[in-house]
C-alpha positions as CSV (number, residue, x, y, z in Angstrom):
1,M,0.0,0.0,0.0
2,K,1.3,3.4,-0.9
3,Q,1.6,6.0,1.8
4,S,0.8,9.6,1.2
5,T,2.0,12.7,3.0
6,L,-0.1,15.6,3.9
7,S,1.5,19.0,4.5
8,V,-0.4,21.8,6.1
9,L,0.6,25.3,5.3
10,Q,-0.6,28.0,7.7
11,C,-0.5,31.6,6.6
12,Q,-2.1,34.9,7.1
13,V,-3.0,37.4,4.4
14,V,-1.9,40.9,5.3
15,E,-3.6,43.7,3.5
16,E,-1.9,47.0,2.8
17,E,-4.4,48.6,5.2
18,V,-3.0,46.6,8.1
19,E,-0.9,48.8,10.5
20,L,1.8,47.5,12.7
21,S,3.9,49.1,15.4
22,L,7.6,48.6,15.7
23,V,7.1,45.9,18.4
24,E,4.5,44.1,16.3
25,L,6.6,44.2,13.1
26,C,9.6,42.9,15.0
27,R,7.5,40.1,16.6
28,A,5.9,39.1,13.3
29,C,9.3,39.0,11.5
30,D,11.4,37.6,14.4
31,A,13.6,40.7,13.9
32,E,15.6,42.9,16.2
33,A,14.5,46.5,16.5
34,D,18.0,47.6,15.5
35,L,17.7,45.9,12.1
36,V,14.3,47.5,11.5
37,T,15.7,50.9,12.6
38,Q,18.6,50.5,10.1
39,L,16.1,49.6,7.3
40,V,14.2,52.8,8.1
41,A,17.4,54.9,8.2
42,H,18.3,53.6,4.7
43,G,14.8,54.2,3.3
44,V,13.9,50.5,2.8
45,L,11.0,50.9,5.2
46,E,9.0,54.1,5.4
47,P,6.9,54.2,8.6
48,R,4.6,57.0,9.6
49,G,5.5,58.7,12.8
50,A,8.4,60.8,14.0
51,A,10.0,58.4,16.5
52,P,10.4,54.7,16.8
53,Q,7.8,54.5,19.6
54,A,5.3,56.2,17.3
55,W,6.2,54.4,14.0
56,V,3.3,52.8,12.1
57,F,4.2,50.3,9.3
58,V,1.8,49.1,6.6
59,G,1.4,45.5,5.3
60,A,4.2,45.8,2.6
61,S,6.7,46.5,5.3
62,L,6.1,43.0,6.7
63,Q,7.2,41.4,3.5
64,R,10.3,43.6,3.1
65,T,11.3,43.1,6.7
66,R,11.0,39.3,6.4
67,L,13.1,39.3,3.3
68,A,15.8,41.4,4.9
69,V,15.8,39.2,8.0
70,R,16.3,36.1,5.8
71,L,19.1,37.7,3.9
72,V,20.9,38.8,7.1
73,R,20.6,35.3,8.5
74,L,22.0,33.8,5.3
75,G,25.0,36.1,5.8
76,V,24.2,38.3,2.8
77,V,25.5,41.8,3.1
78,I,22.8,44.3,2.2
79,I,24.1,47.3,0.5
80,I,21.6,50.1,0.0
81,A,22.4,52.8,-2.5
82,R,20.3,55.9,-2.4
83,Q,19.8,57.7,-5.6
């Protein structure tokens, strides 16, 4: 008899309208606040708010942050050139 394997993928759809604080973004991406702060400083992420405690990120920031975290964990050096 042939065995079959069932894989379950769990995900959450994040709309652009979703708003996340710095703490929530870090938690969702398993990222350090320092990394997110660097991404903001280099223009990769553009939160609303004047200070980190007041930053509000939209859904697209979640995907960008997760990608940056994966690259950093793989040892990829991220060079950001501003034009």
